[in-house]
Structures are given as C-alpha cells and as structure tokens.
C-alpha positions in Angstrom: 29.1 5.9 -3.3 28.7 2.9 -5.4 27.0 -0.2 -3.9 29.0 -3.3 -3.5 28.2 -6.8 -2.7 30.2 -8.6 -0.1 33.5 -10.0 -1.6 35.9 -12.7 -0.4 37.3 -12.1 3.0 39.6 -14.5 4.8 40.4 -12.9 7.8 38.7 -13.9 11.0 37.3 -11.6 13.6 39.3 -11.1 16.9 37.2 -13.8 18.6 36.6 -16.4 16.0 34.3 -19.3 17.2 35.1 -23.0 17.1 34.1 -25.0 14.1 30.7 -26.5 14.2 31.3 -30.4 14.4 28.0 -31.3 12.9 28.5 -29.0 9.8 32.0 -28.2 9.4 31.2 -24.5 9.5 32.2 -21.8 11.7 29.7 -21.7 14.7 29.8 -17.7 14.7 27.1 -15.8 13.1 28.4 -12.8 11.3 30.9 -11.7 8.7 33.4 -9.1 9.6 32.4 -6.7 6.8 29.6 -4.6 7.8 29.1 -2.5 4.7 25.5 -1.7 4.4 25.1 -1.7 0.9 25.1 -5.2 0.6 28.5 -4.2 0.4 32.1 -4.3 1.0 34.0 -6.2 3.6 35.2 -3.1 5.3 31.9 -1.1 5.5 31.6 -1.6 9.4 34.8 -0.3 10.4 34.8 -2.1 13.8 34.2 -5.4 12.2 31.0 -7.5 12.2 29.5 -9.8 14.8 31.6 -12.4 16.3 32.4 -15.1 13.7 34.3 -15.7 10.7 33.2 -14.3 7.4 32.9 -16.8 4.6 33.6 -16.2 1.2 30.9 -14.8 -1.0 29.8 -16.7 -3.9 26.7 -17.4 -6.3 24.3 -19.5 -4.7 23.6 -22.7 -6.6 20.3 -23.4 -8.3 17.6 -23.2 -5.6 15.1 -25.9 -5.2 12.2 -23.3 -4.8 11.6 -19.5 -5.3 11.3 -17.9 -2.0 8.5 -15.8 -3.3 6.3 -18.6 -4.3 3.6 -19.9 -2.2 5.8 -22.5 -0.8 7.3 -25.9 -0.5 5.3 -28.5 1.2 8.5 -30.0 2.7 9.2 -26.7 4.5 5.8 -26.9 6.4 7.3 -29.5 8.9 6.9 -28.3 12.4 4.1 -25.8 11.3 0.6 -26.2 12.4 -0.8 -23.7 10.0 -0.1 -20.3 8.7 -1.2 -16.8 8.8 -1.9 -14.1 6.5 -1.7 -12.5 5.2 -0.9 -12.3 2.7 -1.4 -12.4 0.1 -1.5 -11.8 1.3 0.3 -12.1 1.6 0.9 -12.2 0.4 2.6 -10.7 4.0 4.4 -10.4 3.1 1.5 -10.7 -0.5 1.9 -11.5 -0.7 1.6 -12.4 -0.2 4.3 -11.0 2.9 1.9 -13.1 0.9 4.0 -11.0 -1.5 1.3 -9.9 -2.1 0.7 -8.0 -1.4 4.5 -7.7 -1.3 5.2 -5.2 -4.1 8.2 -7.7 -4.4 6.4 -10.2 -2.4 3.4 -11.0 -4.6 2.9 -14.6 -3.5 2.4 -13.5 -0.1 -0.7 -11.5 -1.0 -1.8 -14.5 -3.0 -1.2 -17.0 -0.4 -1.1 -15.5 3.1 -0.7 -13.3 2.9 -1.0 -13.2 4.2 -0.8 -12.7 6.8 2.0 -9.8 5.7 -0.6 -13.2 3.2 -2.1 -13.9 3.3 -0.8 -13.1 3.8 0.4 -15.5 1.2 -2.8 -16.9 0.1 -6.5 -15.8 0.8 -6.8 -14.5 4.1 -10.1 -13.6 6.0 -10.8 -10.2 7.5 -11.5 -9.8 11.2 -15.1 -9.6 12.1 -14.7 -5.9 13.3 -13.5 -4.8 9.7 -16.3 -6.9 8.3 -18.9 -5.1 10.3 -17.6 -1.7 9.6 -17.5 -2.5 5.8 -21.0 -3.7 5.9 -22.0 -0.5 7.5 -20.1 1.4 4.9 -21.6 -0.6 2.0 -25.1 -0.1 3.4 -24.6 3.7 3.2 -23.2 3.6 -0.3 -25.9 1.4 -1.4 -28.5 3.9 -0.1 -26.8 6.6 -2.3 -26.4 4.5 -5.3 -29.6 2.3 -5.1 -29.3 1.4 -8.9 -26.3 -0.8 -8.0 -26.6 -4.4 -6.8 -24.6 -5.8 -3.7 -21.1 -6.9 -3.7 -20.2 -10.2 -5.4 -17.8 -12.1 -3.2 -15.0 -14.0 -4.9 -12.3 -16.4 -3.8 -8.6 -16.7 -4.1 -6.8 -20.0 -5.1 -5.4 -23.2 -4.2 -5.6 -26.7 -5.5 -6.8 -30.0 -4.0 -8.6 -33.2 -4.7 -12.0 -33.7 -3.4 -10.5 -35.8 -0.5 -8.2 -33.1 0.3 -10.1 -29.9 -0.5 -10.7 -29.0 3.2 -6.8 -29.4 3.9 -5.9 -27.6 0.8 -8.1 -24.4 1.8 -6.6 -24.4 5.3 -3.2 -24.7 3.8 -3.5 -21.7 1.4 -4.8 -19.7 4.3 -1.5 -20.6 6.1 0.6 -20.1 3.0 1.1 -23.9 2.0 1.3 -24.8 -1.7 -1.3 -26.3 -4.0 -0.5 -29.8 -5.0 -3.4 -31.4 -6.6 -6.6 -30.7 -8.3 -9.8 -32.2 -9.7 -9.1 -34.0 -13.0 -12.4 -35.8 -12.8 -15.6 -35.8 -10.9 -15.1 -37.9 -7.8 -17.2 -41.1 -7.8 -17.7 -41.4 -4.2 -18.7 -38.5 -2.1 -16.6 -37.7 0.8 -18.2 -38.4 4.3 -18.7 -35.3 6.5 -16.1 -34.1 8.9 -17.3 -35.6 12.3 -16.5 -32.4 14.1 -18.1 -29.2 12.6 -15.9 -26.2 12.8 -17.4 -23.8 15.5 -18.1 -20.2 14.7 -15.3 -17.7 14.7 -14.8 -16.1 18.0 -13.5 -12.7 18.4 -10.0 -11.7 20.1 -9.9 -9.8 23.2 -11.6 -6.3 23.1 -13.2 -7.0 19.8 -16.9 -6.6 19.2 -19.2 -9.7 19.3 -19.3 -11.8 16.1 -22.2 -12.0 13.8 -25.1 -14.4 14.7 -24.0 -18.0 13.9 -25.8 -19.4 10.8 -28.7 -21.8 11.7 -27.8 -25.4 11.9 -30.4 -26.3 9.3 -28.7 -23.9 6.9 -25.2 -25.5 7.5 -26.8 -29.0 7.1 -28.3 -28.1 3.8 -25.1 -26.7 2.4 -23.2 -29.7 3.7 -25.5 -32.0 1.9 -25.0 -30.1 -1.3 -21.1 -30.1 -0.8 -21.0 -33.9 -0.2 -23.2 -34.6 -3.2 -20.5 -32.7 -5.3 -17.6 -34.6 -3.7 -16.3 -31.8 -1.4 -15.8 -32.0 2.2 -18.9 -31.0 4.2 -16.7 -29.4 6.8 -16.6 -26.3 4.3 -20.3 -25.8 5.0 -19.7 -23.0 7.5 -17.3 -21.1 5.2 -19.7 -21.3 2.2 -22.6 -20.1 4.4 -20.4 -17.1 5.7 -19.7 -16.2 1.9 -23.0 -16.9 0.2 -25.5 -16.2 3.1 -28.6 -18.1 4.3 -29.6 -19.2 0.8 -26.2 -20.8 0.2 -27.5 -24.3 -0.2 -29.8 -23.3 -3.1 -27.3 -21.1 -4.6 -24.7 -23.8 -4.6 -26.9 -26.3 -6.1 -28.2 -24.1 -8.9 -24.6 -22.6 -9.6 -21.7 -24.9 -8.4 -19.2 -22.5 -9.7 -20.0 -20.2 -6.6 -17.9 -22.4 -4.6 -15.0 -20.4 -6.0 -16.4 -17.6 -3.6 -14.7 -19.7 -0.8 -11.1 -18.5 -0.1 -8.7 -21.0 -1.1 -10.8 -22.9 -3.8 -9.3 -22.9 -7.5 -11.0 -23.3 -10.6 -10.0 -26.9 -11.1 -11.9 -27.8 -7.8 -15.0 -25.8 -8.8 -15.0 -27.5 -12.1 -14.9 -31.1 -10.6 -17.7 -30.1 -8.1 -19.8 -28.7 -10.9 -19.4 -31.9 -13.0 -20.4 -34.1 -10.0 -23.6 -32.1 -9.5 -24.5 -31.4 -12.9 -23.0 -34.1 -15.1 -23.4 -33.5 -18.9 -25.4 -30.4 -18.1 -22.3 -28.3 -17.7 -19.3 -27.4 -19.9 -16.5 -25.0 -20.3 -18.8 -22.5 -21.9 -21.4 -22.5 -19.2 -22.4 -18.8 -18.5 -22.3 -19.5 -14.8 -18.6 -20.8 -15.0 -17.6 -17.8 -17.1 -19.2 -15.3 -14.5 -17.5 -17.0 -11.5 -14.2 -17.1 -13.2 -14.3 -13.3 -13.9 -14.9 -12.7 -10.2 -12.0 -15.2 -9.3 -9.7 -13.4 -11.7 -10.7 -10.0 -10.2 -10.3 -11.3 -6.6 -6.7 -12.5 -7.2 -5.8 -9.2 -8.8 -7.1 -7.5 -5.5 -4.8 -9.9 -3.6 -1.8 -8.2 -5.5 -3.1 -4.9 -4.7 -5.2 -3.9 -7.7 -8.7 -2.4 -7.3 -9.4 -2.9 -11.0 -7.8 -4.8 -13.8 -7.5 -4.0 -17.6 -10.1 -6.0 -19.5 -7.6 -7.3 -21.9 -5.7 -8.9 -18.9 -9.0 -10.5 -17.7 -9.8 -11.9 -21.2 -6.4 -13.3 -21.3 -6.7 -15.2 -18.0 -10.1 -16.5 -19.2 -8.4 -17.9 -22.1 -5.9 -19.7 -19.8 -8.9 -21.4 -18.1 -10.2 -22.6 -21.5 -13.1 -20.3 -21.6 -14.1 -20.5 -25.4 -15.1 -16.8 -25.9 -13.6 -14.5 -23.4 -15.1 -11.4 -24.9 -18.7 -12.9 -24.4 -17.7 -14.0 -20.9 -16.7 -10.6 -19.9 -19.8 -9.1 -21.3 -22.0 -11.7 -19.5 -20.2 -10.9 -16.1 -20.7 -7.3 -16.5 -24.5 -7.7 -17.5 -25.1 -10.0 -14.6 -23.4 -7.6 -12.1 -20.4 -9.8 -11.2 -18.1 -7.1 -12.4 -18.2 -3.3 -13.2 -16.8 -1.7 -16.3 -15.0 1.6 -16.2 -13.5 3.6 -19.0 -10.5 5.5 -17.9 -9.5 8.5 -20.1 -13.0 8.8 -21.8 -13.7 12.2 -20.4 -10.4 13.6 -21.4 -10.8 12.1 -25.0 -14.2 13.6 -25.3 -13.0 17.1 -24.0 -10.2 16.9 -26.6 -12.7 16.2 -29.4 -14.8 19.3 -28.5 -11.8 21.5 -29.6 -12.5 20.8 -33.2 -12.1 18.0 -35.9 -9.2 15.9 -35.1 -8.5 17.6 -31.6 -9.1 14.4 -29.8 -6.3 12.6 -31.3 -3.8 14.2 -28.8 -6.0 12.8 -26.0 -4.5 9.9 -23.9 -6.1 6.3 -24.9 -9.2 5.0 -23.3 -8.6 2.2 -21.0 -11.4 -0.3 -20.3 -11.1 -1.7 -16.6 -13.1 -4.1 -14.9 -13.5 -4.2 -11.1 -15.6 -6.0 -8.4 -18.3 -4.0 -6.8 -16.8 -3.9 -3.2 -13.6 -2.1 -4.4 -15.4 0.2 -6.8 -17.8 1.3 -4.0 -15.0 1.7 -1.5 -12.9 3.9 -3.9 -15.8 6.0 -4.8 -16.8 6.5 -1.2 -13.2 7.5 -0.2 -12.9 9.9 -3.1 -16.2 11.5 -2.2 -15.4 11.5 1.6 -12.1 13.2 1.0 -13.6 15.6 -1.2 -16.2 16.4 1.3 -13.7 16.9 4.2 -11.6 19.4 1.7 -14.9 21.4 1.0 -16.4 21.6 4.4 -13.3 22.5 6.4 -13.4 26.2 7.6 -9.8 27.5 7.4 -8.3 28.5 10.7 -4.9 30.1 11.5 -3.0 27.8 13.7 0.3 29.1 14.8 3.2 26.6 14.6 5.2 24.5 12.3 4.5 24.1 8.6 2.4 20.9 9.4 0.3 22.7 12.1 -0.3 25.6 9.9 -1.4 23.3 7.0 -3.6 21.3 9.3 -5.4 24.5 10.5 -6.2 25.8 7.1 -7.2 22.4 5.2 -9.4 19.6 5.6 -6.9 16.9 4.3 -3.2 17.1 4.7 -0.4 14.6 3.8 2.8 14.3 5.8 5.7 12.1 4.7 8.7 11.1 6.5 10.7 8.3 8.2 10.5 7.1 11.7 12.0 10.3 13.4 9.3 12.4 11.5 6.5 10.6 13.6 7.1 13.2 16.3 5.9 15.8 14.2 2.3 14.8 13.8 2.3 13.5 17.4 3.2 17.1 18.4 0.3 18.4 16.2 -2.1 16.4 18.0 -0.7 17.6 21.4 -1.1 21.0 20.3 -4.3 20.8 19.0 -5.6 19.1 22.3 -4.2 22.2 24.2 -6.2 24.5 21.8 -9.3 22.7 22.9 -9.6 20.6 19.6 -11.0 17.2 19.8 -7.9 15.4 18.3 -6.7 11.8 18.0 -3.7 9.9 16.8 -4.1 6.6 15.2 -1.5 4.1 14.1 -1.4 0.7 12.2 -0.4 -1.6 15.1 0.2 -1.7 18.9 4.0 -1.4 18.1 3.3 2.1 16.8 1.8 3.0 20.0 4.9 1.8 22.0 7.1 3.9 19.6 5.2 6.9 20.3 5.0 6.6 23.9 2.1 6.3 26.3 1.9 10.1 26.5 0.8 10.5 22.8 -2.5 8.8 23.6 -2.5 6.8 20.3 -4.9 4.2 19.3 -4.8 1.6 16.4 -6.9 2.1 13.5 -8.7 -1.3 14.1 -9.6 -0.4 17.7 -10.9 3.0 16.5 -13.1 1.4 13.9 -14.5 -1.2 16.1 -15.2 1.1 19.0 -13.1 -0.5 21.5 -10.9 2.6 21.7 -11.1 6.3 20.8 -13.7 8.9 21.5 -16.7 7.0 20.3 -19.3 8.2 17.8 -22.0 10.9 17.7 -25.7 10.4 17.0 -25.0 10.3 13.2 -22.5 7.6 13.6 -19.4 9.9 13.0 -16.4 10.0 15.2 -16.6 12.6 17.9 -13.4 14.3 16.5 -12.4 17.5 15.0 -8.9 16.3 13.9 -7.7 12.6 13.2 -4.0 12.1 12.4 -3.3 8.6 11.0 0.1 7.5 10.9 1.5 4.4 8.7 -0.8 5.7 5.9 0.8 3.4 3.4 -0.8 0.3 5.3 -4.1 1.6 4.6 -6.1 -0.5 2.1 -8.8 1.3 0.3 -11.7 -0.3 2.1 -10.4 0.7 5.6 -9.6 4.1 4.4 -13.2 4.4 3.1 -14.6 3.4 6.4 -12.4 5.8 8.2 -13.2 8.7 6.0 -17.0 7.8 5.9 -16.8 8.3 9.7 -15.4 11.7 9.8 -17.8 14.6 10.3 -18.3 17.3 8.1 -15.9 20.2 8.8 -13.2 17.9 10.5 -9.7 17.6 9.6 -7.7 14.5 8.5 -3.8 14.2 8.4 -2.4 11.0 6.7 1.2 10.4 7.5 3.7 7.9 6.6 6.8 6.9 4.7 5.9 6.7 1.0 8.9 4.4 0.5 7.8 1.3 2.3 5.6 -1.6 0.8 2.0 -0.6 0.3 -0.9 -2.2 1.9 -1.6 -6.0 2.1 -5.0 -5.2 0.9 -6.2 -3.6 -2.4 -5.5 -0.1 -3.1 -2.6 2.5 -2.6 -4.3 5.2 -0.8 -1.4 7.4 0.3 0.4 7.0 -3.2 -2.9 7.9 -5.2 -3.2 10.9 -3.0 0.2 12.0 -3.4 0.0 11.7 -7.2 -3.4 13.5 -7.3 -2.0 16.7 -5.6 -5.5 17.7 -4.4 -4.4 18.6 -0.9 -1.3 20.1 0.8 1.8 17.8 1.1 4.3 18.5 3.9 7.7 16.7 3.7 9.5 16.3 6.9 13.0 17.6 7.0 13.9 15.4 10.1 16.3 12.5 8.9 16.4 9.2 10.7 19.6 9.4 12.7 22.9 7.0 12.6 24.0 4.4 10.1 20.8 2.6 9.9 19.2 6.1 8.9 21.8 6.8 6.5 21.3 3.3 4.8 17.6 3.4 4.5 17.7 7.1 3.3 19.9 6.1 0.5 17.8 3.1 -0.5 14.7 5.3 -0.7 16.3 7.1 -3.5 17.7 4.0 -5.3 21.2 3.9 -3.9 22.6 1.1 -1.9 25.6 3.0 -0.2 28.4 1.7 1.8 27.8 3.0 5.3 30.2 3.4 8.3 29.0 1.3 11.2 31.4 1.7 14.0 29.1 0.3 16.6 28.1 -2.8 14.4 24.8 -1.2 13.6 24.9 -3.1 10.1 26.6 -6.4 9.5 26.8 -8.4 6.3 27.0 -12.3 6.6 27.8 -13.7 2.9 26.5 -17.1 2.3 26.6 -19.6 -0.6 23.2 -21.4 -0.5 19.9 -21.5 1.3 21.1 -24.0 3.8 23.9 -21.9 5.0 21.5 -18.9 5.1 19.2 -20.6 7.6 22.3 -21.9 9.6 23.5 -18.4 9.9 20.4 -16.7 10.7 19.8 -19.1 13.6 23.3 -18.4 14.9 22.6 -14.6 14.5 19.4 -14.7 16.6 20.5 -17.1 19.2 24.3 -16.3 19.8 25.9 -13.4 17.8 23.4 -10.6 18.3 22.7 -11.2 22.0 26.6 -11.6 22.6 27.9 -8.7 20.2 25.0 -6.2 20.3 23.2 -7.0 23.7 19.8 -7.6 22.1 18.2 -10.9 23.3 16.9 -13.4 21.0 13.2 -12.5 21.8 13.8 -9.0 20.5 15.5 -10.0 17.4 13.1 -10.5 14.3 14.1 -12.4 11.1 12.7 -11.2 7.9 12.7 -12.9 4.6 11.1 -12.6 1.3 8.2 -15.3 1.2 6.8 -18.1 3.3 8.0 -20.9 1.0 11.2 -21.9 -0.3 14.3 -23.3 1.3 15.0 -20.4 3.3 11.4 -19.0 3.6 9.5 -18.4 6.8 8.5 -22.0 7.3 12.1 -23.3 7.1 13.6 -20.6 9.2 10.8 -20.9 11.9 11.4 -24.5 12.3 15.1 -24.3 12.6 14.6 -21.4 15.0 12.1 -23.3 17.1 14.3 -26.2 17.3 17.1 -24.1 18.6 15.2 -21.5 20.8 12.2 -23.5 22.0 12.1 -27.1 21.2 9.1 -29.1 21.9 6.5 -31.7 20.5 4.0 -28.9 19.5 1.4 -30.2 21.8 -1.1 -27.3 21.2 -1.7 -28.0 17.5 1.8 -27.7 16.6 2.8 -24.9 19.2 4.4 -25.1 22.7 4.4 -22.7 25.6 6.9 -20.0 24.9 6.7 -20.4 21.1 7.0 -17.0 19.3 4.1 -16.6 17.0 2.5 -14.4 14.4 -1.4 -14.0 14.7 -3.3 -12.7 11.5 -6.0 -10.7 13.0 -7.1 -9.5 9.6 -6.0 -8.4 6.2 -2.7 -6.7 6.6 -3.0 -6.9 10.4 -0.4 -9.5 11.7 0.7 -9.2 15.5 3.6 -11.1 17.1 3.1 -12.8 20.5 4.1 -15.6 22.6 2.1 -18.9 23.2 1.1 -19.0 27.0 -1.2 -22.3 27.0 -4.0 -23.7 25.5 -7.6 -24.7 26.5 -11.0 -25.8 25.3 -11.7 -22.1 24.2 -8.5 -21.9 22.0 -4.9 -21.0 22.1 -3.9 -18.3 24.7 -1.2 -15.8 23.6 0.5 -12.7 25.0 0.6 -10.2 22.3 2.7 -7.3 23.6 1.2 -7.5 27.1 -2.4 -8.1 26.0 -4.0 -11.6 26.6 -5.6 -13.0 23.5 -7.5 -16.2 22.6 -7.3 -17.6 19.3 -10.4 -19.8 18.8 -9.4 -23.5 18.1 -11.1 -23.5 14.6 -8.9 -20.3 13.7 -5.5 -21.5 15.0 -4.7 -23.7 11.9 -5.4 -20.9 9.5 -4.5 -17.7 11.5 -1.5 -18.5 13.5 2.0 -19.7 12.6 5.4 -19.5 14.2 6.7 -15.9 14.1 10.5 -16.0 14.8 10.5 -15.2 10.9 8.1 -12.9 9.2 7.8 -11.7 5.6 8.3 -7.8 5.0 4.6 -7.3 4.5 4.0 -8.9 7.9 6.7 -6.7 9.4 5.5 -3.5 7.9 4.4 -1.0 10.5 6.5 -2.4 13.4 10.1 -2.3 14.4 12.4 -4.4 16.6 15.6 -3.6 18.4 17.4 -5.9 16.1 16.5 -7.4 12.7 18.0 -10.2 10.5 17.3 -9.7 7.0 17.7 -13.3 5.0 18.3 -13.1 1.3 19.1 -16.6 -0.1 20.0 -17.0 -3.8 16.3 -18.1 -4.8 15.2 -14.7 -3.3 16.5 -12.6 -6.0 13.4 -12.3 -8.1 11.3 -11.2 -5.1 13.3 -8.2 -4.3 12.3 -4.6 -5.0 13.3 -1.3 -3.7 10.1 -1.0 -1.4 10.9 -4.6 -0.1 14.5 -3.7 0.7 13.5 -0.4 2.2 10.9 -1.9 4.3 12.9 -4.8 5.7 16.0 -2.9 6.3 14.1 -0.1 8.0 12.6 -2.5 10.8 15.7 -2.5 12.9 16.0 0.1 15.7 19.5 -0.4 16.8 20.9 -3.3 14.4 20.5 -4.9 11.0 22.3 -8.0 10.1 21.8 -9.0 6.3 22.5 -12.6 5.3 23.4 -12.2 1.8 23.3 -14.7 -0.9 21.8 -12.8 -3.8 25.1 -11.3 -5.0 24.4 -8.4 -7.4 20.6 -8.6 -7.2 20.3 -6.7 -4.1 22.0 -3.4 -5.5 20.1 -4.1 -8.8 16.8 -4.2 -7.1 17.4 -1.0 -5.2 18.4 0.9 -8.3 16.1 -0.6 -10.9 13.1 -2.4 -9.5 10.6 0.2 -8.0 7.9 -2.4 -7.1 4.9 -3.8 -8.9 2.6 -0.8 -10.0 -1.0 -1.2 -8.9 -4.0 -0.4 -11.0 -6.4 1.8 -8.9 -9.0 4.5 -9.9 -8.8 6.7 -6.8 -6.4 9.2 -8.3 -8.7 9.9 -11.3 -11.8 10.0 -9.1 -10.2 12.5 -6.8 -9.0 14.8 -9.8 -12.3 14.7 -11.2 -14.2 15.5 -8.1 -11.9 18.3 -7.2 -11.1 19.8 -10.5 -10.5 23.5 -10.1 -10.2 23.2 -6.2 -7.3 25.4 -5.1 
C-alpha cells in the first residue's frame, strides 16, 4: 500500500480536550489518524489518542538542523551530555548520529552517547583494558608494527574556554569559538584537579592513577601554551607518562585529546613554538591525518579513501596533502592498504590485457587500532570456522547449523530472539557449555531470567559469565551473541580473540537496525562475505507494530490498521509544536489512552541539538514531569537520565541522590555511582534519546519526534530503529511531510568503509 503523510483533519476525537490557555493549542496529545506509514488520517480505525488532530503543513524554516551537534541555547537545564555519540553520535552520531547512519552528528558529537554519542565519547575502562590485552596479543604476532596512535575528535573553543568546550563536546554541545591567535596570557590552572575516573558498580578496578609529578609537568606545558591546566589528566591518559615531553616537542599532539579541534591545536602550537611552526610543519600534517581518520571512525569507518583524506587536509590549509599523507604513513600515524590489488594482479596473470577487466585498486588509509582489530577479528573468525569439529545436533535449522559449523549468523526481529535462546537451552541440556550474551540489561529483561543471559560488557570484564581458562579464553563451547549489529569491530575482536579453538559462535540480530556507534559493521560485513551459514528466521513480529516495522525494513512505509491505538500519528507544523505535543503525549495522552505511565514511555528524536532535539525535549519534559533546581550538577532526585558507560553503551536510569563520591543512579534496579568528574561528560537527562542511544533496548511506549528540521537526518535504518523500539505503542509526532516515506524508500543509510569483508574472503577463499 502506498505510504501517505498525515493530511488535514478537522474532526475532533470523541473526547476533545480543552484549549491550553497559555498556547491557544489543544491540550490533548494525539491526532485521530493512526496510520502508521506516516500516513493517512484513518489508519488507526479506532482513532488516535485523546486530543484534537491539527492540520498538517510544511514546517517553517528551522533554526537549526536536528542532526547537527547542537544549539547552545537548547542546553539550558542540562548539566552535560553523554555519548555517545558520535557518537553519537548516539545517536552518531552521533545518536551522535553518528554514528547514526542517518544520525552522523551524534557519532561526531556524543555521540554519543547513542554520541557520542554526538561528539567524542570515551570508552569504559573495562573495554579499554580488554582492548589493551587484545592489542598486546596482536603486537606479539605482528612485531614489525608499532603501537596504535591515538587521535581525537573535534570541537572549537578559545584558550579560556577550551576545557568547557571539551566537556561540552563530550556532552553533545556545539563548538562556538576557536584560536585565531596565540593567547598572550596563559590561563591559570583550574583550582580543583579532576579526580581519576572511577568505575561503575561491578566493573573492574581502574588503571593506576598517573603520578602527580607527571600531571603537574603536563599542566605546566598546557598553561605555557595557553590551554587550561585542568586538561592535564586527559592528556596523560592519552599520551602516557611521557606526555609532558611529547607535548612540548610536538604541540599538535593535543589533537589526541577527545574534543580538541585543529584550530585549538594550531593556537597552542604557536604559543609554544612561535615562528618555528607553520601550516607546512610535518608534525602538524601527521597529527591532522590522525585527526581526520579518527573523525571518520566516529562515523563508523575503519578506513578512509586516501583521496578523501587529502581533500580534508587541503581544507585545513596543508600546503602539500600528498606529501603530508606520505609522511604520516612513514611515521606510523596511519597505515595504507590497497584494496583490489590482488584481484588486479590475478587478472593480469591471464595474459596481456587480462587485468583490464579487474576492479579498480582503491588506496585506503586507516588507524593502526582499527586495522589490528579488523585483522584480528578476521583471523579469529577463520580460526573458529577451521577448528570446529562438526556435530550432528538434532533440531531446528539454527540448531543443526550451530552443531555443524564454527560460526553461524542468525537474522530476524524481536520475536526471532526466542530461537537462539532455545538453541542455548538445548545445548546446555546436551552438556555443552553455552552462554547467551546481549547488548544491554534491557535485552536480559526481554529474554527473561530463565535464559541466563549476560551483557557483552560484563562478559568481557569478567563480572559475569563462566570466566576464562588458563589460556585466557572463555570457558565455553558455544557463545550466542544477540544484538550483533551493535558490535563495533574492536569489541567483536576482543570477543572472538577470547573464544577457544573448536568452540562455536552464533551472531544474531536484526540487520535492518542502525549499525554500531563505534567503527565497523561486523554483522553486515559477515553477511556480505558469505563465508559461514546464514539462518534467516521465519518468525515475524506480531501485531500492527510488527507489520509496520517489517514494511519499513523492505523500504515500504505502509498504512497499518491499528484498532488498539498501537500506532498514532500526531501532525505538527513546527518544532515548537513538536516539543509541546511530545510532552503532552508522555505526560497525559499515552498514560490515559494506552495505560502506559510516563516513566515507561521513551521519546526518540534525530539528534541532540536543534529546536526539537534531545536537549530541548529533555528540558521541557523535566519541567513537566520533575521540576527542580538541578541541585546535583543540574540533576534532581527522580530525574530520568541517560548514562554513557562506554562507546555505544548508554543505559537509562533515575537519579537517587548525590554524595562526595558522585551521582547515585538506579539503572534498572542496579545501584550505580557516577564519579563527580564524569557526571558532566557522561550523564544527561534521558526522557529523550537519539535512535543510536535507544538501539538494543525497547520500551512499552515510544514517542518518535520528527520536526521539520529533522528531514535530512532520516534514513531507512533510522526509521526502522526508532519505530521498532515500542513494544505496545508508537506515537509519531510528524512534521517532516514527505521526507519520511522518501527516507524509508530511498535512503538506505550512509555506507561505511571497512576492510573486514575483504579480509575474510581472502582468508577463507575456497572454504566450503
């Protein structure tokens, strides 16, 4: 059926609300037309939520794009932000849309959170420790290579505001200023040094705190260059014990700190080096190459076309981009790969001119950390495929495939999750050491306590699961990982590296959702490589919501019958009305008409910034649902928050209290303490999230907010992910007109440049 956007509708619902005296708008929340396809006024035959539908019309010019890093004015009421995000973003971003296929700003900014969320987001110490262990193993096998070179994301700020700018970008706030000239007077050190990061409950102990003299030495260098001394801890964390000497010799290494932009590093370098530095400085060029590649990673790429890197360097006034790239490769900042070279050579062996039919050779550049992770992941998967001893397991297609193969892929929606859960239960009954892992705690809830599932993060940090054997491998024969699209390449590499020879790995998930907030697209690359069995579930998600989401997955935004008000469309004219309607839905209409309380309704929007992004929505929702002065760093007891535990891992919770040790949260029944130093960068209000932040979780009711300025951030994966988060009900606050069906039909999401598929195909060539 052809998708339709909401049209004019003048008939009120049976229980029209009184007019809001403050706004002149109806107080009710929803429109009477519940067509799912963004569509028609008669789609939900029983009518919409209580309220009077307003006439749909094109939104006026928006003041800001909802996918951008944000609008500073929207940060009111927020103490800081997460993600992811890239990460965000988020949710990239960001939701950091970023990592957002359709949410790239979140990955760049937080992305976040889901960041970075929308901006540079820092990984949890457990992930860092696991990745260090992985890199150590890889380095022992590849001794000829150097260690990874860290690189930062970006935000702007003057010397006086650099620290605030870095914290802001970690929270998804926008850049507003930059270094035009070297500051004349160094900024005095922050009187209160930031304490070392503290782990959340059940997490491993953090790394040893840097020596005070090391931090002091770095602080002195920072202040000499006009940068805030309070950044010293972050610099030491990134550059190591010799950070002071390294920074003094090469000021552009300040770019390695998440949140620092080239303009800031240039000003810092001029203050330290004076006339001895210039735009053609080799140190500057090398740092910029790393920065460009790190920004690409925030958008999900593990490598970047060399021509794109050269173009980015030219935009930064690098006089000779070709030479800069060559110098960066020679110095070990970046690695160079020639994709398609082997195929071209093979074509040339057939005779003169035979190579002309071979594909073009693409020169890629990548950071060492992602190159090592992809190579380790490919080698680990090939090892599992080759070392598995086939066994005849009786049962479903998935059970038989898992018994006969070392690696199996399983695809399907929410209802299909029961199939891998049954596989694990059956394997345990056979005496096989089997475990089920999911992305987040909500995945455990949805499977039920009897499934014995753990989160991927807790499995890696050792706080859950069977533990490891004497060789450091999981004491497992079968590992089933759900939510596989949320696995970034580094996390996946750690998981596979930890699997013992002869064990079995099943990766399951819905390939239609947004990919991971981190770099890579593990499930997508494996599906494309076709080097292992793929089992597609035939179990559809039930009801109107299942029908709606299934149609979106194949590019069709269909009108769906929703007799139980499972789907409601609320047309709006502008972003202000979108925020107003979203608050009404959460606070009044959904609880009254659907029976889902406000605390179980999640708002999802395209990005953190903009006039109807997460900042604006959270400020309005807090004012309505839990007003207060924000006495705990912008938060009050009872506030709903989103806590970015690591890249792509945002959990929701409620503020309980605060103390000298930090902010106390209740996250799905788990008491968690966020250290004071991390609150501003890792916690934001969570009534509204980006889709990247929301991926991997579901709620009884979801309100998807699509103001007019969100149109260019939409894609099929974004819509599929957002609409699929609701278990019983989805309300769509619709102001993007025809952009919604167009995105579903024509925008498949931003492609990611990765090397995993080619590596797998090369390693397993000829494997049946």
